[in-house]
C-alpha positions in Angstrom: 60.8 207.8 -115.0 61.1 204.0 -113.6 58.4 202.7 -116.0 60.6 204.2 -119.0 63.9 203.1 -117.7 62.6 199.5 -117.0 61.2 199.2 -121.1 64.8 200.8 -122.0 66.3 197.9 -120.8 64.2 195.3 -122.0 64.0 196.5 -125.3 67.9 196.5 -125.6 67.8 192.9 -124.5 65.6 191.7 -127.1 67.1 193.7 -130.1 70.8 192.2 -128.8 70.9 190.8 -132.5 70.7 194.2 -134.2 73.5 196.1 -132.4 77.3 196.3 -131.3 77.6 196.1 -127.5 80.7 197.0 -126.6 81.9 196.3 -122.8 84.2 198.3 -121.5 84.8 197.2 -117.9 83.8 193.6 -116.2 84.4 192.9 -113.0 85.9 195.7 -111.7 86.2 194.8 -107.7 82.2 193.8 -109.0 81.8 196.8 -110.8 80.5 196.3 -114.5 79.9 198.7 -117.1 78.2 198.2 -120.7 78.0 200.8 -123.7 75.5 199.7 -126.2 74.3 201.9 -129.7 70.5 201.4 -130.6 68.1 203.2 -132.6 64.3 204.0 -132.6 62.5 205.6 -135.2 65.3 206.8 -136.7 66.7 208.3 -134.1 70.2 206.7 -132.4 70.9 206.8 -128.8 73.4 205.6 -126.7 72.6 203.3 -123.3 75.4 203.6 -120.8 74.5 200.8 -117.8 76.3 200.7 -114.9 76.1 198.2 -112.0 77.3 197.0 -109.2 76.8 194.4 -105.9 76.6 197.0 -103.5 74.4 200.1 -103.8 76.7 203.6 -105.0 75.6 207.1 -106.0 75.7 208.7 -109.3 74.3 212.1 -109.9 73.4 214.9 -112.5 76.0 217.5 -112.2 75.1 221.1 -113.3 78.7 223.0 -115.1 79.2 225.9 -115.9 82.8 225.6 -117.0 82.0 222.7 -119.4 79.0 224.4 -120.5 76.9 221.2 -120.2 75.8 219.0 -117.5 77.5 215.9 -116.9 77.1 212.6 -115.2 79.5 211.7 -111.8 79.2 208.3 -110.0 81.2 207.9 -107.2 82.8 204.5 -105.6 85.0 203.9 -102.5 87.8 201.5 -103.5 90.8 201.4 -105.9 90.4 198.6 -108.2 93.4 196.3 -108.6 94.5 197.5 -112.2 93.9 201.7 -113.2 90.8 201.4 -115.2 90.5 202.8 -118.6 88.3 205.1 -120.2 86.4 205.1 -123.3 84.5 207.2 -125.7 81.4 206.8 -128.7 79.7 209.2 -130.7 77.7 210.3 -127.4 79.7 209.9 -124.6 83.5 210.5 -123.4 84.0 208.1 -120.1 86.5 208.8 -118.1 87.4 206.5 -114.7 89.8 208.6 -112.4 91.1 207.9 -108.9 90.8 211.5 -106.4 94.2 211.8 -104.7 92.9 213.0 -101.2 90.1 210.8 -100.6 91.6 207.6 -102.6 87.9 206.7 -104.3 87.1 206.0 -107.6 84.8 207.9 -109.4 83.1 207.4 -113.3 82.9 210.6 -115.2 80.3 210.4 -118.1 80.2 213.4 -120.5 77.5 213.6 -122.9 77.8 214.8 -126.3 74.2 215.7 -126.8 71.6 215.1 -124.8 71.5 212.9 -121.7 69.3 211.7 -118.6 70.2 210.0 -115.4 67.8 206.7 -114.0 68.3 204.4 -111.1 67.4 200.6 -111.2 65.3 199.5 -108.5 63.3 197.1 -108.8 62.7 193.9 -110.9 60.0 194.1 -114.0 58.5 191.0 -112.4 57.3 193.3 -109.7 53.7 193.9 -109.0 53.9 197.5 -108.5 56.7 199.2 -111.2 55.7 202.3 -110.2 57.9 203.4 -108.1 58.1 206.8 -106.5 60.4 207.9 -103.9 63.6 209.5 -105.4 66.8 206.9 -104.8 70.0 208.5 -103.9 71.4 205.2 -104.4 71.4 202.1 -106.1 72.4 199.1 -107.3 72.4 200.0 -110.9 71.9 203.2 -112.9 71.2 203.6 -116.5 72.6 206.7 -118.5 70.6 207.6 -121.6 72.3 209.4 -124.7 70.2 210.6 -127.3 70.3 214.1 -129.4 66.9 215.8 -130.0 63.4 213.3 -128.5 63.9 210.6 -126.1 63.7 207.9 -127.8 60.8 205.2 -126.6 58.6 207.7 -125.6 55.7 209.3 -127.4 52.3 211.0 -126.4 49.3 208.9 -126.1 46.3 210.0 -127.9 43.4 210.5 -125.5 40.1 208.7 -126.6 36.8 209.8 -124.5 36.2 211.8 -122.4 38.9 213.6 -120.1 37.4 212.2 -116.7 39.6 213.0 -113.4 40.7 209.8 -112.4 43.7 208.8 -109.9 46.6 207.1 -110.9 46.6 204.8 -108.3 43.5 203.4 -110.0 44.0 203.5 -113.9 47.8 203.2 -114.7 49.4 202.3 -117.9 50.9 198.8 -117.7 54.4 198.0 -117.8 55.5 196.8 -121.8 57.3 193.8 -121.4 59.7 191.8 -123.5 59.8 192.0 -127.6 61.3 189.8 -129.7 62.3 190.6 -132.8 58.9 190.3 -135.0 57.1 192.9 -132.5 56.0 189.4 -130.4 55.7 190.1 -126.0 57.9 187.1 -124.6 55.9 186.8 -122.0 52.7 187.2 -123.5 53.1 184.6 -126.9 56.0 182.5 -125.3 56.1 182.6 -121.5 56.7 178.6 -121.4 60.2 179.7 -123.4 60.6 182.2 -121.3 60.6 180.3 -118.3 62.7 177.0 -119.5 65.4 180.0 -120.7 65.1 181.1 -117.0 65.9 178.0 -115.5 68.9 177.3 -117.7 70.3 180.2 -116.4 69.5 179.0 -113.1 71.0 175.7 -113.2 74.6 176.8 -115.1 74.7 179.9 -111.9 74.1 177.3 -109.0 76.7 174.7 -110.7 74.7 171.8 -111.5 76.4 171.6 -115.2 75.2 168.1 -115.6 71.3 168.8 -115.1 71.9 171.6 -117.2 73.4 169.7 -120.3 70.4 167.1 -119.8 67.8 169.7 -120.0 69.2 171.5 -123.1 69.4 168.4 -124.9 66.0 167.4 -124.3 65.0 170.7 -125.3 66.9 170.2 -128.6 65.2 167.6 -129.3 61.6 168.7 -129.2 60.1 169.4 -132.4 58.4 172.3 -131.2 61.2 174.2 -129.7 61.6 178.0 -130.4 64.2 179.8 -131.5 64.0 182.9 -129.8 66.6 181.6 -127.0 68.8 179.7 -129.0 72.0 181.2 -128.7 71.7 182.0 -125.1 70.6 178.1 -125.1 73.6 177.3 -127.0 75.8 179.5 -125.4 74.9 177.9 -121.4 75.8 174.4 -123.0 79.2 175.4 -124.1 79.8 177.5 -120.6 78.8 174.2 -119.2 80.6 172.1 -120.7 84.1 173.8 -120.6 83.4 173.9 -116.5 83.6 169.6 -117.2 86.6 167.8 -117.5 87.2 166.1 -121.3 84.4 167.6 -123.2 86.7 169.5 -125.5 85.1 167.7 -128.5 82.0 168.7 -127.7 82.5 172.0 -127.2 83.9 172.3 -130.8 80.9 170.8 -132.3 78.6 173.1 -130.8 81.1 176.0 -130.3 82.9 176.6 -133.5 79.2 176.7 -135.5 77.7 179.1 -132.7 81.1 181.6 -133.0 79.9 181.6 -136.8 76.3 182.1 -136.6 76.0 184.9 -134.2 78.7 187.3 -134.8 76.7 190.0 -132.9 76.2 188.0 -129.6 77.5 189.7 -126.5 78.7 186.0 -125.1 80.9 185.8 -128.0 84.1 186.9 -127.0 83.7 184.0 -123.9 82.5 181.5 -126.2 85.5 182.4 -128.7 87.7 181.8 -125.2 86.4 178.9 -125.0 86.5 177.4 -128.1 89.9 178.3 -128.8 91.1 176.8 -125.3 89.8 173.5 -126.5 91.4 173.7 -129.8 94.8 173.9 -127.8 94.2 171.0 -125.3 93.1 169.4 -128.8 96.8 169.7 -130.0 94.6 171.6 -132.4 97.2 174.7 -133.0 96.4 176.9 -136.2 92.4 176.5 -135.0 93.3 177.8 -131.9 95.6 180.7 -133.1 93.1 181.9 -135.8 90.0 181.9 -133.3 92.5 184.1 -130.7 93.9 186.2 -133.6 90.0 187.2 -134.1 89.6 187.6 -130.6 91.9 190.3 -129.5 91.8 192.1 -132.6 88.1 192.7 -132.5 87.5 192.6 -128.7 90.7 193.9 -127.5 89.6 195.6 -124.2 87.2 192.6 -123.4 88.1 190.0 -120.4 88.0 187.1 -122.6 90.4 188.1 -125.2 93.0 189.1 -122.5 92.4 185.8 -121.5 92.8 184.6 -124.6 96.7 186.5 -124.4 97.1 184.8 -121.3 96.4 181.7 -123.3 99.0 182.8 -125.9 101.5 183.4 -123.1 101.4 179.7 -121.8 101.3 178.3 -125.6 104.8 180.2 -125.6 106.0 178.9 -122.4 105.7 176.1 -123.0 107.5 176.5 -127.0 110.6 177.5 -124.3 109.7 181.4 -125.3 110.1 183.0 -122.3 110.5 186.6 -122.8 107.5 186.4 -125.2 105.2 184.9 -122.6 106.4 187.3 -120.1 105.8 190.0 -122.5 102.3 188.6 -123.1 101.6 188.3 -119.3 102.7 192.0 -118.7 100.3 193.1 -121.2 97.6 191.8 -119.9 98.5 192.6 -116.2 99.0 196.0 -117.1 96.1 196.6 -119.0 93.2 194.9 -118.2 90.3 195.9 -116.1 89.3 192.9 -114.9 90.2 191.8 -111.3 90.4 188.3 -112.3 92.1 188.5 -115.8 94.6 190.7 -113.8 94.8 188.3 -111.0 95.8 185.4 -113.2 98.1 187.5 -115.7 99.9 188.9 -112.1 100.2 184.7 -111.0 101.5 183.5 -114.4 104.2 186.3 -114.7 105.2 185.5 -111.0 105.6 182.1 -111.3 107.6 182.9 -114.5 109.7 185.3 -112.6 110.1 182.6 -109.7 111.2 180.2 -112.3 114.2 182.3 -113.4 114.8 183.0 -109.8 113.4 186.6 -109.5 112.0 186.1 -105.9 111.3 189.7 -105.1 109.8 190.8 -108.2 107.4 186.9 -107.5 106.7 188.0 -104.5 105.6 191.3 -104.7 103.3 190.1 -107.4 101.6 187.1 -105.2 101.6 189.8 -102.4 99.5 192.0 -105.1 96.8 189.3 -105.5 96.8 188.1 -102.1 96.0 192.2 -101.1 93.5 192.3 -103.4 91.8 189.4 -104.7 92.5 186.8 -102.3 89.4 184.1 -103.5 92.0 183.4 -106.5 94.2 182.0 -104.1 91.3 179.4 -102.9 90.5 177.6 -105.6 92.9 175.5 -106.9 93.9 174.5 -103.5 96.6 171.8 -104.1 98.7 173.9 -106.1 98.4 177.0 -103.4 99.4 174.8 -101.0 102.7 173.6 -103.0 103.2 177.4 -103.9 103.2 178.2 -99.9 105.6 175.0 -99.5 108.5 176.7 -102.4 108.0 180.3 -101.0 108.5 178.5 -97.3 111.8 177.1 -98.9 112.7 180.1 -100.9 112.8 181.9 -96.7 109.3 184.2 -97.7 107.1 182.9 -94.9 105.1 186.2 -94.7 103.5 185.4 -98.5 103.4 181.6 -97.2 101.1 181.9 -94.0 98.8 184.6 -96.1 98.2 181.9 -98.4 98.0 179.7 -95.9 95.3 181.6 -94.1 93.4 181.9 -97.4 93.4 178.0 -98.2 92.1 177.5 -94.6 89.4 180.0 -95.1 88.1 178.4 -98.2 88.3 174.6 -97.0 86.3 172.2 -94.8 87.8 170.8 -91.9 87.1 167.4 -92.9 89.5 167.4 -96.0 92.2 165.5 -95.3 95.0 168.3 -96.2 93.3 170.6 -93.3 95.5 169.4 -90.9 98.4 170.3 -92.7 97.9 173.5 -93.5 96.8 174.6 -89.8 100.1 173.1 -88.5 101.7 175.2 -91.2 100.1 177.9 -91.2 101.1 178.6 -87.5 105.0 177.6 -88.1 104.7 180.3 -91.1 103.3 182.8 -89.0 106.0 182.4 -86.5 108.8 182.6 -89.2 107.4 186.2 -90.5 107.2 187.1 -86.5 103.2 187.4 -86.7 103.0 185.7 -83.2 99.5 186.7 -82.4 98.5 184.8 -85.6 100.9 182.2 -85.4 99.5 181.3 -81.7 95.7 180.9 -83.0 96.7 178.0 -85.1 99.2 176.2 -82.9 96.1 176.3 -80.6 93.7 175.3 -82.9 96.0 172.6 -83.9 96.3 171.4 -80.7 92.3 171.4 -79.8 91.9 169.4 -82.8 95.0 167.2 -83.2 95.7 166.5 -79.7 96.0 163.0 -80.7 98.8 162.6 -83.6 102.1 161.4 -82.9 104.1 164.7 -83.9 101.8 166.9 -81.0 105.1 167.2 -78.2 107.0 168.6 -81.0 104.1 171.1 -81.3 103.8 172.0 -77.4 107.6 172.7 -77.5 107.1 175.2 -80.4 104.5 176.8 -78.5 106.1 177.0 -75.2 108.9 178.9 -77.6 106.4 180.8 -79.2 105.2 182.6 -76.1 108.4 183.4 -75.0 109.4 185.1 -78.1 105.8 186.8 -78.3 106.7 188.6 -75.0 103.0 188.7 -73.8 102.1 188.8 -70.2 103.4 191.1 -66.9 107.2 191.5 -66.6 106.4 189.0 -63.5 104.9 186.7 -65.6 107.7 186.8 -68.5 110.3 186.1 -66.4 108.5 182.9 -64.6 107.7 181.9 -68.4 111.5 182.4 -68.8 112.8 180.5 -65.5 110.6 177.6 -66.7 112.0 177.1 -70.1 115.8 177.4 -68.4 114.7 174.5 -66.4 112.7 172.4 -68.5 115.2 172.6 -71.4 118.3 172.8 -70.0 121.7 173.7 -72.3 119.2 173.8 -75.4 118.3 176.7 -77.7 115.3 177.7 -76.0 117.2 177.7 -72.7 119.6 180.3 -74.6 116.7 182.5 -76.2 114.7 183.2 -72.6 117.9 184.0 -71.2 118.7 186.3 -74.1 114.6 187.7 -73.2 115.1 187.8 -69.6 118.3 190.1 -70.2 116.2 192.5 -72.6 113.4 192.4 -70.0 116.0 193.9 -67.3 116.5 196.7 -69.9 112.5 197.4 -70.3 112.6 197.3 -66.2 115.4 199.7 -66.1 117.7 196.9 -64.2 121.0 198.3 -66.0 123.4 196.8 -63.4 121.9 193.8 -64.5 122.1 193.8 -67.4 125.7 194.9 -67.9 126.6 192.0 -65.4 124.9 190.3 -67.9 126.2 191.2 -71.1 128.3 188.9 -71.3 125.7 185.9 -71.9 125.4 187.5 -75.2 128.7 186.2 -76.1 127.9 182.6 -75.8 124.6 183.0 -78.1 124.8 181.9 -81.4 124.3 184.4 -84.4 122.4 182.0 -86.2 119.4 181.3 -84.2 119.4 185.0 -82.9 119.7 187.3 -86.7 119.2 190.3 -83.7 121.8 189.4 -81.8 124.0 191.9 -82.1 122.2 194.8 -82.9 120.4 194.1 -79.6 123.6 194.3 -77.7 124.5 197.3 -79.6 121.0 198.6 -78.5 121.7 197.7 -74.7 125.0 198.8 -74.5 124.2 202.1 -76.5 121.3 202.4 -73.2 124.2 202.1 -71.0 126.2 204.6 -72.4 122.8 206.6 -72.0 122.6 205.9 -68.7 126.0 206.7 -67.6 126.1 210.0 -69.3 123.1 211.1 -67.3 124.8 210.2 -64.2 128.3 211.7 -65.1 129.8 208.1 -64.9 131.9 209.5 -67.8 134.6 206.7 -67.5 132.0 203.9 -67.8 130.6 205.6 -70.2 133.0 206.4 -72.6 134.7 202.3 -72.1 131.0 201.1 -73.2 130.8 203.0 -76.0 134.3 202.2 -77.8 133.9 198.6 -76.5 130.6 198.0 -78.5 131.5 200.4 -81.0 128.0 202.4 -80.3 127.1 205.5 -82.8 124.5 207.7 -80.5 122.0 210.0 -81.7 123.9 214.0 -82.0 121.3 215.0 -79.0 123.8 213.6 -77.1 127.2 214.7 -78.3 127.6 217.8 -75.9 127.1 215.5 -73.0 129.8 212.8 -74.5 132.6 215.4 -75.8 131.7 216.6 -71.4 133.0 213.1 -70.9 135.4 212.4 -73.2 137.1 215.5 -71.4 136.6 214.4 -68.1 137.7 210.7 -68.7 140.6 212.5 -70.4 139.7 210.8 -74.2 140.8 213.4 -76.0 140.8 212.3 -79.0 137.1 211.5 -78.6 136.4 215.1 -78.1 138.3 216.1 -81.1 136.3 213.1 -83.6 133.1 214.9 -82.2 134.1 218.3 -82.9 135.6 217.5 -86.3 131.9 216.3 -87.1 130.3 219.9 -86.9 134.0 221.6 -88.3 133.3 219.1 -91.3 129.7 219.5 -91.8 129.5 223.5 -91.2 131.4 226.7 -92.3 133.6 228.7 -90.4 131.3 230.7 -88.9 128.6 228.3 -87.9 130.9 225.6 -86.5 132.8 228.2 -84.0 131.6 226.5 -81.0 132.5 223.3 -82.0 136.0 224.6 -83.3 136.5 225.9 -79.5 135.5 222.7 -78.0 138.1 220.9 -80.3 140.9 223.8 -79.3 140.3 222.4 -75.7 140.4 219.0 -76.2 143.7 219.4 -78.2 145.3 221.7 -75.8 144.5 219.2 -72.8 145.9 217.1 -75.2 149.1 218.8 -75.1 149.1 218.5 -79.3 149.7 222.5 -79.0 151.0 222.5 -83.0 147.2 221.8 -83.7 146.1 223.8 -81.2 148.0 227.2 -82.6 146.9 226.5 -85.9 143.9 226.2 -85.1 143.6 229.0 -82.2 145.1 231.6 -84.8 142.6 230.7 -87.2 139.8 231.2 -84.8 141.2 234.4 -83.7 140.9 235.8 -87.5 137.9 234.8 -87.5 136.4 236.6 -84.7 138.5 239.0 -85.6 136.6 239.4 -88.4 133.4 239.4 -87.3 134.5 241.9 -85.1 134.7 240.0 -82.0 136.7 240.4 -78.6 138.8 237.5 -78.5 138.6 234.9 -75.5 140.3 235.4 -72.3 141.2 231.7 -72.1 141.3 231.0 -76.1 144.8 234.1 -75.7 145.8 232.2 -72.3 146.2 229.0 -73.8 147.9 230.2 -77.2 150.5 232.1 -75.0 151.1 228.9 -73.1 151.1 227.4 -76.6 154.2 229.8 -77.9 155.9 229.5 -74.7 155.9 225.8 -75.0 156.8 225.6 -78.6 159.6 227.8 -77.4 157.7 231.1 -80.1 159.0 233.5 -77.7 158.8 236.3 -80.0 155.0 235.6 -80.0 155.0 236.5 -76.3 155.0 239.7 -75.7 152.8 241.2 -78.2 150.2 238.2 -77.3 150.5 239.6 -73.8 149.9 242.9 -75.1 146.6 242.1 -76.8 145.2 240.4 -74.1 146.3 243.8 -72.2 144.5 245.8 -73.8 141.2 243.3 -74.2 141.3 242.5 -70.6 142.8 245.4 -69.1 143.9 244.8 -64.8 142.3 241.2 -65.4 144.5 239.5 -63.4 146.2 236.8 -65.9 148.1 239.0 -67.2 150.4 238.7 -64.3 151.0 234.7 -65.5 151.9 236.1 -68.7 154.5 238.3 -67.9 156.3 235.9 -65.5 156.4 233.7 -68.4 158.0 236.8 -70.3 160.1 236.8 -67.5 161.5 233.7 -67.5 161.8 233.1 -71.0 163.8 236.7 -71.8 165.9 235.7 -68.4 166.8 232.3 -70.7 167.7 233.8 -73.5 170.0 236.8 -71.8 167.1 239.4 -73.3 168.1 241.4 -69.8 166.4 244.6 -70.5 162.9 242.8 -71.5 163.4 240.7 -68.1 163.8 243.7 -66.2 161.1 245.9 -68.1 158.5 243.2 -67.2 159.6 242.1 -63.8 158.8 246.4 -63.4 155.5 245.3 -64.8 155.0 242.7 -62.6 155.4 244.5 -59.4 153.2 247.3 -60.0 150.6 244.8 -61.3 150.8 243.0 -58.3 150.5 246.0 -56.3 147.7 247.1 -58.3 145.8 244.1 -57.8 147.1 243.8 -54.2 148.8 240.6 -54.4 151.5 238.5 -53.8 151.1 235.5 -56.4 154.3 235.8 -57.8 157.0 237.1 -55.0 159.5 236.1 -54.2 160.5 235.2 -57.7 159.6 238.6 -58.8 161.6 240.4 -56.6 164.8 238.3 -57.5 164.0 238.4 -61.4 164.2 241.9 -61.5 167.8 241.6 -59.5 169.3 239.4 -61.4 168.0 241.6 -64.5 168.9 244.7 -62.7 172.9 243.6 -62.2 173.4 242.8 -66.1 172.3 246.0 -67.0 173.3 248.2 -63.9 170.1 249.4 -62.8 170.8 248.8 -59.3 168.7 251.3 -57.5 165.1 250.5 -58.0 166.2 246.0 -57.7 168.2 247.8 -54.2 164.8 249.5 -53.0 162.3 246.4 -53.9 164.9 244.0 -52.5 164.7 245.7 -49.0 161.1 245.9 -49.0 161.1 241.9 -49.8 163.1 240.9 -46.8 162.0 242.9 -44.2 158.5 240.6 -45.0 158.3 237.3 -43.5 159.8 234.6 -45.6 160.7 231.3 -45.6 164.6 231.1 -44.7 165.8 229.6 -48.1 164.0 233.2 -49.7 165.4 235.2 -46.6 169.6 233.8 -47.9 168.8 234.4 -50.9 167.3 238.2 -50.9 169.9 239.1 -48.8 172.8 237.8 -50.8 171.4 239.1 -54.1 171.0 242.4 -52.1 174.9 242.1 -50.5 175.8 241.6 -54.4 173.6 244.9 -55.8 175.2 247.1 -52.7 178.9 245.9 -53.8 178.2 246.6 -57.6 177.2 250.2 -56.7 180.3 251.1 -55.2 178.1 251.0 -51.9 181.4 248.5 -50.1 180.2 249.4 -46.4 176.8 248.4 -46.7 177.6 245.0 -49.0 179.6 244.2 -45.7 176.8 244.8 -43.4 174.4 242.7 -45.4 176.3 239.9 -46.5 177.5 239.7 -42.7 174.1 240.0 -41.2 173.3 237.3 -44.1 176.2 235.1 -42.0 175.0 235.6 -38.7 171.5 234.7 -39.3 170.2 231.2 -37.7 169.5 228.6 -40.2 171.1 227.0 -43.5 171.3 227.6 -47.1 173.9 227.3 -49.7 172.9 231.1 -50.1 174.4 231.8 -46.3 177.1 230.3 -47.5 178.0 232.6 -50.6 177.1 235.0 -48.0 180.0 234.3 -45.7 181.9 233.6 -47.9 181.7 237.7 -49.2 182.2 238.9 -45.5 186.0 239.9 -45.2 
């Protein structure tokens, strides 16, 4: 199996002049997929080559659902841009990202037959026969064919069929053939070695040595033309890596493009030539090459780079919108991470020039996260960009750019020192204190001799207290040290600020409460989170005081710092608002729920609002809302709350809605028979009826109140009820009952004032009933009783 795959690979490499290669992916996080078409013995086929720097898994899947097998390759990373699929006459290739595992998969659906092969060994290995089955490899081949597998034929046996062992008798690996069928490694080995050396020089970046070697090779009389396209291609590529070689690039590249129209390097060479034309100012020829490149190879990375060149040209001509469209088109369509990064960078710079800071920084951040080495190539430009973003108050991006430069520079480079200090400061400004301290300490260790080292030491002191590192005792010591070391400075103020915050962390709330005034002296510009922190401290103090039932303190802090508490504390806060007499706060808390919930669901909070309204003596709103609550509870067939009825009764009384009193008292009596609270309702009714001269009802309810007291065994409203009975009985001429009641009353242990009043009113009732003798006896006894009172004086006046 391995021999077949290796030989097929060599065959495809040599017949590159005869068949068109279609590159669908390149450098997709080091993933390359190449699709080629070919023909062998009049049988067409397609070969898909999938390679990556790291090993990955491909497998042949039996699929009942699709009614044919398919190939599935699995990768562990997601590319910078969304990959695109493609299709030819043998395969449908679909890349997709699994939403659960976040892994990239490439699915190859064969239209006819397909075989999967791993590429594990080089064709130059001494033992090309390898028996082990591999689960993972760095390169896989998928061969698509219709009926017969190309390149495989049965070998006709010659001679006797001896039982030989494969280890001793093996078919050799067939080497690569040129278009004339001549084995390259056998007939032209020197040219092959020369080509390999040129490739090595290019890969190692020895461009001048490579050019000299190629020029010597081209001057040789017996040079073989087999590798001429590749040799000239490397010459053009090498020239593009050097400065001011545009004329040579055009001289060699333009003929190369015309002569090798099917070469796999054609898109790259066309891009290099067009770029050279642009630098030389030959715009017409550059545009012609770019148009062909983009039209013929729309998905190729170099065609996409060509679009970026067009964008650069449009930008230079002041056509910003056209440039932006070209950059965006490449960014969102490209499958090449380097091309996408370049397009994103160009677009970000354009957005930056248009003051779209967010759009620009988002793109810079995407490049940093997906392809950081992109910024390590042009160090000077990257550092200038980082400084610009820092000036625009985007220190997080500036710090990451400085870190990338730090990782890609030598310590001996002149700018290295500046980058270390810039990274320290930018990470500090981005609140990444740990990284900042690492760079500061590096600077302090390596550059302690510089003039500004004192300033740097001060910055480190400031950073350390911002980091809040160490135990609470260590942090307090550091804050006290900074306060002493930098008195009246911003650092000292900041240290005081941190000290108060530490008190809060340590639950030293009394210290925090005492020093809240410290925050009033701090500059909000130096401490951007100042107001937020003050509120956070005050909020915590409110919570503590709520827990400890220090209601007045909790409510005062709440109002002073305009604190909003979580809803979970609303009940506690309501209780404290009632206790501290802040009924408006209690009402506001209640209405939050009343307004956001249905009438039924908000009943508990409606009752809490009624409690606050009643305590606030807002009887108008109380009665209106209490009647609504009563209606809701009646609709729900609920028994009305005793307190609600009593408070509503008292509110009617305060509002002098006397006509409502008796019906409500009757409702209460029906709902809560024999409840002692009814006595107070009857007392209120008696007073109201006496004030209105409705003596019959006053008399009736005085009798009810007397009987109620006897039933409950209390004398709560004596002697009021007895006197009320006497007054009302006097007006309606119902003397008998009142006389009996007053006789019982004055026989009890009363105050002198009550005794004299009772005796006078009893004498009056006797007189009115026609029993003057008994009246005179009572008046006389009253006047002779020891003590002073106006009632006694009245008794004396009535004695004949």
